[in-house]
C-alpha positions in Angstrom: -10.8 21.2 -6.3 -9.4 17.8 -5.6 -6.4 18.0 -3.0 -4.9 14.7 -3.7 -2.0 15.3 -6.4 -2.8 19.1 -6.5 0.3 21.4 -5.9 0.3 24.1 -3.3 2.7 26.9 -2.4 2.3 28.3 1.1 4.0 31.5 2.4 5.0 31.6 6.0 4.6 27.9 6.4 7.3 27.4 9.2 4.8 27.4 12.1 1.1 28.3 13.0 -1.5 28.5 10.3 0.9 27.9 7.5 2.3 24.9 9.0 -0.9 23.4 9.9 -2.3 23.9 6.6 0.6 22.2 4.9 0.2 19.4 7.2 -3.4 18.9 6.5 -2.9 19.4 2.6 -0.3 16.6 2.7 -2.4 14.3 4.7 -5.0 14.4 2.2 -2.6 13.7 -0.7 -1.4 17.2 -1.8 2.2 18.2 -2.6 3.2 21.3 -0.7 6.0 23.8 -0.8 6.5 26.2 2.2 8.5 29.3 2.5 9.9 31.0 5.5 12.4 33.5 6.7 14.1 31.4 9.4 16.0 28.8 7.5 16.5 26.4 10.5 12.8 26.7 11.6 11.6 26.2 7.9 13.6 23.0 7.2 12.5 21.5 10.5 8.8 22.2 9.8 9.2 21.0 6.3 10.7 17.7 7.4 8.1 17.3 10.1 5.2 17.6 7.7 6.7 16.3 4.4 6.9 19.7 2.5 9.4 21.2 0.3 11.3 24.2 1.8 12.0 27.6 0.2 14.1 30.0 2.2 12.5 33.1 1.4 11.4 36.7 2.6 8.0 37.7 0.7 8.9 41.4 1.6 12.0 41.1 -0.8 11.2 41.1 -4.4 14.3 39.3 -5.3 13.1 36.4 -2.9 9.7 36.4 -4.5 11.4 35.8 -7.9 13.6 33.1 -6.3 10.6 31.4 -4.8 9.0 30.8 -8.1 12.1 29.8 -9.9 12.7 27.2 -7.2 9.1 26.2 -7.1 8.8 25.6 -10.7 12.0 23.6 -10.8 10.5 21.1 -8.4 7.0 21.2 -9.6 5.6 21.3 -13.1 2.6 23.4 -12.2 0.9 25.4 -9.5 -2.7 24.6 -8.3 -3.0 27.1 -5.3 -1.1 29.8 -3.7 -1.7 30.4 0.0 -0.6 33.9 1.1 -0.2 33.1 4.8 2.8 35.1 5.5 2.0 38.2 7.7 3.4 40.3 10.8 1.9 42.5 13.4 3.4 45.6 14.9 3.2 49.3 14.9 0.7 49.2 17.7 0.0 53.0 18.5 -2.6 55.6 18.6 -2.8 58.0 15.8 -0.7 60.5 17.7 2.2 58.0 18.0 2.4 56.4 14.4 5.7 56.5 12.6 6.4 55.7 9.1 8.8 52.8 9.6 6.2 50.7 11.3 4.1 51.1 8.0 6.7 50.3 5.8 7.7 47.0 7.9 4.2 45.7 8.0 2.9 46.7 4.8 6.1 45.1 3.1 4.9 41.8 4.2 1.1 42.0 4.7 0.3 44.1 1.5 3.3 44.3 -0.9 4.7 40.8 -0.4 1.1 39.2 -0.9 0.5 41.3 -3.9 3.8 40.2 -5.5 3.4 36.6 -4.7 -0.2 36.9 -6.2 1.2 38.6 -9.2 3.4 35.6 -10.2 0.8 33.1 -9.2 -1.6 34.9 -11.5 0.7 34.8 -14.5 0.9 30.9 -14.1 -3.0 30.5 -13.6 -3.8 32.6 -16.7 -1.7 30.3 -18.8 -3.3 27.3 -17.2 -6.6 28.7 -17.3 -7.1 27.5 -13.7 -5.9 28.2 -10.3 -6.7 29.2 -6.7 -5.5 31.8 -4.4 -6.1 31.9 -0.6 -5.2 35.3 1.3 -5.2 35.0 5.0 -6.4 38.4 6.4 -7.8 38.8 9.9 -11.1 40.0 11.7 -9.0 43.2 11.8 -9.8 43.6 8.1 -13.5 43.9 9.1 -13.4 46.5 12.0 -10.6 48.7 13.1 -9.7 49.1 16.8 -7.7 51.2 19.2 -4.1 51.2 18.5 -4.5 49.1 15.3 -4.2 51.6 12.6 -1.0 49.9 11.1 -2.0 46.3 11.1 -5.6 46.7 10.5 -5.3 48.9 7.6 -2.8 46.5 6.1 -5.5 43.7 6.4 -8.1 46.1 5.1 -5.7 46.5 2.1 -5.5 42.8 1.7 -9.3 42.3 1.7 -9.6 45.1 -1.1 -6.9 43.5 -3.1 -8.7 40.1 -2.8 -11.9 41.5 -4.1 -10.0 43.2 -7.0 -8.3 40.0 -8.0 -11.7 38.2 -8.0 -12.7 40.5 -10.5 -9.6 40.3 -12.6 -9.4 36.5 -12.5 -12.8 34.8 -12.5 -12.8 34.7 -16.4 -9.6 32.4 -16.1 -11.2 29.9 -13.8 -9.3 31.3 -10.8 -10.9 31.3 -7.4 -9.6 33.9 -4.9 -10.8 33.3 -1.2 -10.3 35.4 1.7 -10.0 33.8 5.1 -10.4 36.1 8.2 -9.2 34.4 11.4 -10.2 35.7 14.7 -7.3 35.6 17.5 -5.5 32.3 17.0 -2.9 30.9 19.5 0.1 31.1 17.2 3.6 32.7 17.5 2.0 35.7 15.8 3.0 39.0 17.5 5.8 37.5 19.3 9.1 39.0 18.5 10.8 35.8 19.1 8.2 33.9 17.2 7.4 31.6 20.1 4.2 29.6 20.0 1.7 30.6 22.6 0.1 28.1 24.8 -3.1 26.7 23.5 -6.4 27.6 25.3 -9.4 25.3 25.4 -11.8 28.2 24.3 -9.5 29.9 21.7 -8.8 29.0 18.2 -6.0 26.9 17.1 -4.1 26.9 13.7 -5.8 23.6 12.8 -9.3 25.3 12.9 -8.0 27.9 10.2 -6.3 25.1 8.3 -9.6 23.2 8.3 -11.4 26.3 7.0 -8.9 26.8 4.1 -8.9 23.1 3.0 -12.7 22.8 3.3 -13.3 25.9 1.3 -10.8 24.6 -1.4 -12.5 21.3 -1.5 -15.6 22.9 -3.1 -16.2 21.8 -6.5 -14.4 24.1 -8.9 -17.7 25.4 -10.5 -18.2 27.4 -7.2 -16.1 29.4 -4.6 -16.3 31.0 -1.3 -15.2 34.6 -1.7 -14.7 35.4 1.9 -15.1 33.5 5.1 -14.5 34.7 8.9 -13.7 32.3 11.8 -14.5 33.2 15.4 -13.9 31.3 18.7 -17.3 30.1 19.9 -16.8 31.5 23.4 -13.4 33.3 23.9 -14.6 34.7 27.4 
């Protein structure tokens, strides 16, 4: 797709991967709306990168509806949804799992992504064109100790992506899964404080580059899934 003059909706765009992706898309001439739960942080990020802010929580169905209402009032179409909003938590061995952690993480990582995708797909089917990028994790590829809640949520997102690919290819819709390895963002911090960058670890800009370069492939083809690792994180 051509980024210039295309219109993008990015969830979780206040910081980290979402903000970096918005910035790169806008630098390439795209028009971008970002969502976020923290209104102050959202508006600050939107002003910094030149995006349109939508104060919303993807875990709330009414906010998903509001997001699309506000988006479509601002823009006349949607070319790409980036399902970036995600949270961690529930770190425990199987003997220490609790249902609240599952509900909290799945509400964002699975149900929120699904409902955002549902609304985008309705638009794309009418347009006979569109793109969805789902941000999963290397945790979607391999489980690990104490990762039952988070890893399974990303396995679910990976499975949903494959289903959407089968659902939507006949409508010229490309659905791409991006699996970042550990990235130095605010992810996992209860205070959502950005972690210090390390010279051998991935940054948000590497993932943003992956997202944008995958989208820039000519519309006749698409990359179903891509995984990004730090070259030497040790």
